[in-house]
C-alpha positions in Angstrom: 40.2 -131.5 -89.4 38.6 -133.7 -92.5 37.0 -132.3 -95.3 33.4 -133.2 -93.8 34.1 -131.3 -90.6 35.5 -128.5 -92.8 32.7 -128.1 -94.7 29.8 -128.6 -92.3 31.7 -125.8 -89.9 31.8 -123.6 -92.8 28.0 -123.8 -93.4 27.3 -123.7 -89.7 30.0 -122.0 -87.5 30.8 -119.1 -89.7 29.5 -115.5 -89.8 27.5 -116.4 -92.8 26.5 -119.8 -91.2 24.8 -118.2 -88.1 24.0 -121.8 -86.6 21.9 -122.7 -89.4 19.7 -126.0 -88.5 20.5 -129.6 -89.7 18.3 -129.0 -92.6 19.2 -125.9 -94.0 22.9 -127.3 -93.6 21.6 -130.3 -95.1 19.9 -128.0 -98.3 23.0 -126.0 -98.8 25.3 -128.5 -98.7 23.6 -130.8 -100.9 23.8 -128.4 -103.8 27.1 -127.8 -103.7 29.1 -131.3 -102.8 29.1 -134.8 -103.1 29.0 -136.9 -99.8 29.9 -140.3 -99.1 28.1 -142.3 -98.1 25.5 -140.0 -99.8 22.9 -141.0 -97.1 24.9 -139.8 -94.5 25.0 -136.4 -95.2 21.7 -135.3 -93.0 22.7 -137.8 -89.9 26.1 -135.8 -90.2 24.7 -132.6 -89.9 22.2 -133.6 -87.4 25.2 -134.7 -85.3 26.8 -131.5 -85.9 24.1 -129.4 -84.5 23.7 -131.6 -81.7 27.6 -130.9 -80.6 27.2 -127.6 -81.1 27.6 -126.0 -77.6 26.1 -122.5 -78.6 23.1 -124.6 -80.3 22.3 -126.8 -77.3 23.0 -124.0 -74.7 20.0 -121.9 -76.2 17.7 -124.5 -77.8 17.8 -127.7 -75.7 16.0 -128.3 -72.6 16.4 -130.3 -69.7 16.6 -133.9 -70.2 13.8 -134.7 -67.5 11.8 -134.1 -64.5 12.3 -136.8 -62.1 9.2 -138.2 -60.3 8.5 -136.0 -56.9 9.8 -137.3 -53.7 7.2 -137.1 -51.0 7.5 -135.4 -47.6 7.5 -138.3 -45.3 6.3 -137.7 -41.6 5.1 -140.3 -39.4 3.6 -138.5 -36.5 0.0 -137.2 -36.9 -0.1 -133.3 -36.3 3.8 -133.2 -36.1 3.6 -131.0 -39.2 0.8 -129.3 -41.3 0.6 -127.5 -44.4 -1.6 -124.5 -44.4 -3.1 -122.3 -47.3 -5.4 -120.3 -48.7 -7.8 -120.6 -51.5 -9.8 -118.3 -53.0 -13.4 -119.0 -53.7 -16.0 -116.8 -56.4 -18.3 -115.5 -56.3 -18.2 -114.2 -52.7 -20.3 -116.2 -49.8 -23.5 -114.8 -48.6 -21.9 -113.6 -45.5 -18.7 -112.1 -47.6 -16.7 -114.9 -47.2 -14.0 -115.0 -50.0 -11.1 -117.6 -49.2 -11.0 -121.2 -47.3 -8.4 -121.8 -45.1 -6.7 -125.2 -45.6 -4.5 -127.0 -42.8 -3.8 -130.6 -43.6 -1.3 -133.0 -41.7 1.3 -134.3 -43.6 1.5 -137.6 -42.2 -2.6 -138.8 -41.9 -4.1 -136.3 -44.8 -6.3 -135.3 -42.3 -8.1 -132.0 -44.0 -9.4 -128.8 -41.8 -11.3 -126.3 -44.1 -12.4 -122.6 -42.7 -14.3 -120.6 -44.3 -12.9 -116.5 -43.7 -13.5 -113.2 -45.0 -10.6 -111.4 -46.3 -7.1 -112.2 -46.1 -5.5 -109.9 -43.5 -3.1 -111.6 -41.1 -5.7 -111.0 -38.0 -8.4 -113.1 -39.4 -5.9 -115.7 -40.9 -4.1 -115.9 -37.4 -7.8 -116.4 -35.5 -8.6 -119.0 -37.9 -5.6 -120.7 -37.6 -5.7 -120.7 -33.8 -9.3 -122.1 -34.0 -8.2 -125.1 -36.6 -5.2 -125.6 -33.7 -7.8 -125.7 -30.9 -9.9 -128.5 -32.8 -6.8 -129.9 -33.7 -5.9 -130.9 -30.0 -2.5 -129.9 -29.9 0.3 -127.5 -31.3 2.2 -128.7 -34.8 5.7 -128.7 -34.2 5.8 -127.3 -37.8 3.6 -125.1 -39.9 4.7 -125.1 -43.4 3.3 -122.8 -45.8 4.1 -120.4 -48.9 5.5 -116.8 -48.4 2.2 -114.8 -48.0 1.5 -116.3 -44.5 5.2 -114.6 -43.5 3.7 -111.8 -41.2 4.5 -111.1 -37.6 1.1 -111.7 -36.5 1.5 -115.7 -37.2 4.9 -115.2 -36.3 4.1 -114.3 -32.8 1.2 -116.8 -32.6 3.4 -119.8 -33.8 6.2 -119.1 -31.6 4.3 -118.2 -28.5 2.7 -121.5 -28.5 5.7 -123.5 -29.0 6.0 -124.4 -33.3 8.2 -123.2 -35.8 7.1 -121.9 -39.1 8.8 -123.5 -42.5 8.3 -121.7 -45.8 8.3 -123.1 -49.5 10.8 -121.4 -51.6 9.4 -119.0 -54.5 7.5 -120.6 -57.8 8.2 -123.5 -56.2 4.6 -125.1 -55.5 5.4 -128.9 -55.7 6.9 -128.2 -52.0 3.3 -127.6 -51.1 2.1 -130.5 -52.9 0.2 -132.2 -50.2 -2.2 -128.9 -49.6 -2.3 -127.9 -53.4 -4.0 -131.5 -54.2 -6.5 -130.8 -51.5 -7.3 -127.2 -53.3 -8.0 -129.2 -56.6 -10.2 -131.7 -55.0 -11.9 -128.6 -52.9 -12.7 -126.8 -56.5 -13.8 -129.9 -57.9 -16.4 -130.7 -55.1 -17.5 -126.8 -55.2 -18.0 -127.2 -59.1 -20.3 -130.6 -58.6 -22.2 -129.1 -55.6 -23.0 -125.7 -57.2 -23.8 -127.7 -60.3 -26.2 -129.9 -58.7 -27.5 -128.3 -55.5 -27.2 -124.6 -55.9 -26.9 -123.1 -59.7 -29.6 -120.6 -58.7 -27.6 -119.5 -55.9 -23.8 -120.0 -56.3 -22.8 -117.7 -53.4 -24.4 -120.7 -51.2 -21.2 -122.6 -51.6 -20.1 -121.7 -47.8 -22.5 -124.0 -46.5 -20.6 -126.9 -48.5 -17.1 -126.1 -46.8 -17.6 -128.7 -44.0 -19.4 -131.3 -46.2 -16.2 -131.3 -48.2 -13.8 -131.2 -45.2 -15.9 -134.5 -44.2 -15.7 -136.1 -47.4 -12.0 -135.9 -48.0 -11.4 -136.8 -43.9 -13.0 -140.0 -45.6 -10.7 -140.7 -48.7 -8.9 -144.1 -49.0 -5.3 -142.9 -48.4 -4.3 -146.1 -50.9 -6.6 -147.5 -53.5 -8.1 -151.0 -52.5 -7.4 -150.3 -48.6 -9.6 -149.3 -46.1 -7.3 -146.6 -44.5 -8.6 -143.0 -44.5 -7.5 -140.1 -42.8 -10.4 -140.3 -40.1 -9.2 -143.9 -39.3 -5.5 -143.0 -38.8 -6.2 -139.9 -36.9 -8.8 -142.1 -34.5 -7.7 -145.6 -34.7 -10.9 -146.8 -35.9 -13.4 -146.4 -39.2 -16.5 -146.0 -37.4 -18.9 -147.3 -34.7 -21.0 -149.0 -37.3 -20.9 -150.2 -40.6 -22.2 -147.0 -41.9 -18.9 -145.6 -41.1 -19.0 -142.0 -42.1 -21.8 -139.6 -41.3 -22.1 -138.8 -45.0 -22.2 -142.3 -45.7 -25.2 -142.6 -42.8 -27.4 -139.7 -44.1 -27.2 -140.7 -47.5 -28.3 -144.6 -46.9 -31.4 -143.2 -45.1 -34.9 -144.1 -47.3 -36.3 -141.3 -48.5 -40.0 -142.8 -47.9 -38.7 -142.4 -43.9 -37.9 -138.9 -43.8 -41.3 -136.6 -43.3 -39.6 -133.3 -42.4 -39.1 -131.1 -45.2 -35.4 -129.8 -43.7 -33.8 -133.6 -43.3 -35.4 -134.8 -46.3 -33.1 -132.0 -48.4 -30.2 -132.9 -46.4 -30.5 -136.6 -47.5 -31.0 -135.5 -50.9 -28.0 -133.1 -50.5 -25.6 -136.1 -49.1 -27.0 -138.5 -51.5 -25.8 -136.5 -54.1 -22.5 -135.4 -52.7 -21.7 -139.2 -52.3 -22.0 -140.5 -55.3 -21.0 -137.6 -57.3 -17.5 -137.0 -55.5 -16.8 -140.4 -55.5 -17.2 -140.8 -58.9 -14.6 -137.6 -59.3 -12.2 -139.2 -56.5 -12.3 -142.3 -58.9 -11.4 -140.4 -62.4 -9.1 -138.4 -60.9 -7.3 -141.2 -59.2 -7.0 -143.1 -62.6 -6.0 -139.8 -64.2 -3.0 -139.1 -61.8 -1.8 -142.4 -61.9 -1.5 -142.7 -65.7 0.3 -139.4 -65.1 2.6 -140.8 -62.9 3.3 -143.4 -65.1 3.8 -141.6 -68.3 6.2 -138.9 -66.3 8.1 -141.6 -65.4 8.2 -143.1 -69.2 9.4 -139.7 -69.9 12.2 -139.2 -67.3 15.6 -140.2 -68.7 18.2 -141.2 -65.9 22.0 -139.4 -66.1 25.0 -141.8 -65.8 28.2 -141.1 -64.4 30.6 -140.1 -67.5 28.3 -138.4 -69.4 28.6 -134.6 -70.5 25.8 -132.4 -69.6 24.7 -128.9 -69.4 23.2 -126.9 -66.7 20.3 -124.9 -66.9 21.0 -121.3 -65.3 18.4 -120.1 -62.7 15.6 -117.6 -64.1 17.7 -115.1 -62.6 20.7 -115.5 -64.5 18.9 -116.3 -67.8 18.8 -112.8 -69.1 16.1 -111.8 -71.7 15.6 -113.3 -75.0 16.2 -116.6 -76.0 19.2 -115.9 -78.1 21.5 -116.0 -74.6 22.5 -119.0 -73.8 20.4 -120.7 -71.4 23.0 -122.8 -69.5 26.8 -123.5 -68.5 29.2 -125.9 -69.2 30.0 -128.5 -70.3 30.6 -130.6 -67.3 31.2 -134.5 -66.5 28.6 -136.0 -64.3 31.4 -137.6 -61.7 28.7 -139.3 -59.4 24.8 -139.8 -59.3 23.4 -139.7 -56.3 19.6 -140.7 -56.9 17.2 -139.5 -59.5 17.1 -136.1 -58.4 20.9 -135.1 -58.0 24.4 -135.4 -59.0 27.7 -134.0 -58.7 29.4 -132.8 -61.6 33.2 -132.2 -62.3 35.0 -130.1 -64.8 36.0 -131.3 -68.2 39.5 -130.1 -68.3 40.7 -130.2 -64.9 38.7 -132.7 -63.2 37.5 -130.7 -60.4 34.1 -130.5 -58.7 32.2 -127.6 -59.9 29.9 -125.3 -57.8 32.0 -126.5 -54.8 30.9 -130.0 -55.2 27.3 -129.2 -54.0 24.6 -131.3 -55.6 22.9 -130.5 -58.6 19.7 -131.0 -59.3 18.8 -133.3 -62.3 16.2 -131.0 -63.8 18.7 -128.7 -64.8 20.4 -130.9 -66.7 20.8 -130.7 -70.3 22.4 -133.7 -72.2 25.1 -132.4 -74.2 26.2 -135.5 -76.9 29.5 -134.7 -77.3 32.3 -137.4 -76.9 34.0 -137.0 -73.8 37.4 -138.8 -74.8 37.9 -135.7 -77.1 37.8 -133.0 -74.5 40.5 -135.2 -73.0 42.8 -135.6 -75.6 45.5 -133.3 -76.0 45.8 -132.2 -79.7 48.6 -129.7 -79.5 51.8 -131.1 -80.9 54.4 -128.1 -80.1 54.5 -129.7 -75.9 56.8 -131.9 -75.1 55.0 -134.5 -73.5 57.2 -135.7 -71.1 57.0 -132.4 -69.3 54.3 -132.7 -66.8 53.4 -130.5 -63.9 51.3 -130.9 -60.7 49.3 -128.6 -58.4 52.0 -127.2 -55.7 55.3 -127.3 -57.9 57.1 -124.2 -58.3 57.9 -122.9 -61.7 59.3 -120.0 -63.3 56.9 -118.8 -66.0 57.2 -115.9 -68.9 54.1 -113.4 -68.3 53.0 -110.0 -69.8 53.8 -107.3 -67.7 52.6 -104.0 -68.8 53.5 -103.6 -72.8 56.8 -105.9 -71.8 56.9 -109.6 -71.0 59.1 -110.6 -67.4 59.6 -113.7 -65.9 58.5 -114.6 -62.5 58.8 -117.5 -59.8 54.9 -118.9 -59.8 53.1 -122.2 -58.0 50.8 -124.1 -59.9 47.5 -124.2 -58.4 45.6 -126.0 -61.5 46.5 -128.1 -64.4 44.9 -128.1 -67.3 45.7 -131.0 -69.5 43.5 -130.0 -72.4 45.0 -126.7 -74.2 48.0 -127.9 -71.9 47.6 -124.6 -69.7 48.0 -124.1 -65.9 46.9 -121.9 -63.0 49.4 -120.3 -61.4 49.8 -117.9 -58.4 52.7 -115.2 -59.4 55.5 -114.2 -57.1 57.9 -111.2 -56.9 61.1 -110.4 -55.2 60.0 -108.9 -51.4 60.4 -105.0 -51.5 63.4 -104.6 -49.3 65.3 -107.4 -51.5 65.5 -106.3 -54.6 69.4 -105.9 -54.6 72.1 -108.3 -54.9 72.6 -111.7 -56.3 69.7 -113.9 -57.4 70.3 -116.6 -54.7 69.7 -114.0 -52.0 66.5 -112.1 -53.5 63.5 -113.5 -51.5 60.2 -114.2 -53.4 56.9 -113.5 -51.9 53.4 -114.3 -53.2 51.6 -111.3 -55.2 48.2 -110.4 -53.9 46.0 -110.4 -56.8 44.1 -113.0 -59.1 45.8 -115.8 -60.3 47.1 -116.2 -64.1 46.3 -119.0 -66.3 49.7 -119.6 -68.5 50.5 -122.1 -71.3 52.9 -124.9 -71.0 55.2 -123.6 -73.7 55.2 -120.2 -71.2 56.6 -122.3 -68.3 60.8 -122.0 -68.5 61.6 -124.3 -66.1 61.1 -125.9 -62.6 62.1 -123.8 -59.6 63.4 -124.7 -56.4 63.6 -121.8 -53.8 65.6 -122.3 -50.9 64.8 -120.0 -47.9 62.7 -118.4 -50.5 65.2 -117.4 -53.0 66.3 -119.3 -56.3 68.9 -122.0 -55.6 71.9 -122.4 -57.8 70.3 -125.2 -59.9 67.8 -123.1 -61.2 70.1 -120.4 -62.0 71.7 -122.7 -64.5 68.3 -124.0 -65.9 67.5 -120.2 -66.3 70.7 -119.5 -68.0 70.4 -122.3 -70.4 66.6 -121.5 -71.3 68.0 -118.1 -72.3 67.1 -115.6 -69.6 69.5 -113.1 -68.7 70.5 -113.0 -64.9 72.3 -109.7 -65.1 71.6 -107.6 -61.9 69.1 -105.3 -61.7 66.6 -103.5 -59.2 63.6 -105.5 -60.2 61.1 -107.6 -58.9 61.0 -109.9 -61.7 63.4 -111.7 -64.2 64.3 -110.2 -67.5 62.0 -111.4 -70.5 64.3 -114.4 -72.0 66.0 -114.2 -75.0 66.0 -117.1 -77.6 68.5 -118.1 -80.3 67.2 -117.2 -83.7 
């Protein structure tokens, strides 16, 4: 402990320090002490706050969000994502929602206007989409609002299966949610340009938006569209899509008022939505690039905290929001790592993968957590998992000595987790070489190395003569008594 650390701890970790920020620490210390080097006080205060477990656990946010992984599927209509999008105001016939279904492999969309969101109505509309699709998808992915008996029976009877995304995780429905964004933007454009006086006419343009999104390029600069992926060709003419065909008709050749209105609306829709798709693609590209720049990779050996899930955080920001610290043991990819305990080196969370989006960087030197600072422990005394030892532990208001098996070893802090043994009920008499020791039902005990009396050898579950000699040398009385454990050792003064 140096004077610098003592002063920093006094203005941060004490009851009066109350975990001040680095600026408050600097202002308080600069009035009472001289620092060397003089310009290093501010950085030392910041480093102290960065290495404070409580401050990092409460105030720091995760180190970044990994780029989302796409849902890969290579068979058209094998998996589809369905969802409901609410449109206001209501349509002229009472339509309130659009049921969307998008093929994961080809991004081929289906849009249907529906009235309300009752399970029977949704099931009938989904059946209409499946009939239009021409086959039954093997997997129908949706969020939890589609979890009902009617849909379950329909899907199961037709040979498919439902897959539900997790709560509060819309990213898993990203394909469908992205189409919702295009639908809302398209309807906003159409209502603004074509039907501002009658916005309740939006159901009229649902199939228009469906046709437009079916002809949207999947890859920038390529001719592949959902329509061409599903049908195997782009079109039977150079005009390709039906909307393009309508928009290419010259106005002077149209004499029917109804067809003229259709042609004008098609031209509006084609030109304006094309510009919108181009702008949204540029924004998405720049946002994706910025997100990738913000994400910081994690390396093996770093100390991190793990952000608690929302149901464990509790109320209020003053409560610790993270667990740890832990050491990054293995980095699987940008999305998952495996962690281990700093002290014992054992995998945490049963070795399960932990999402990198939950990790909070903890800039504390890992080697400090592994160094044994105890000077009163013999450095040559080592224990390993499975060793049998005799430990001195508390039993009620007194201390007793018992045989124990080492389960875990914590080098830092010089501690071990042990399973206690006791003399069996029918063997609590006679010499100690005949008393059999059995494991105690109950939790493990954590004992310090200094409380380990000696190593133990069991012969037929009883203490060996060599062990009794070691116990006698350590000051443990070996008088005959009807007891389930050995007496407390008597240390010479």
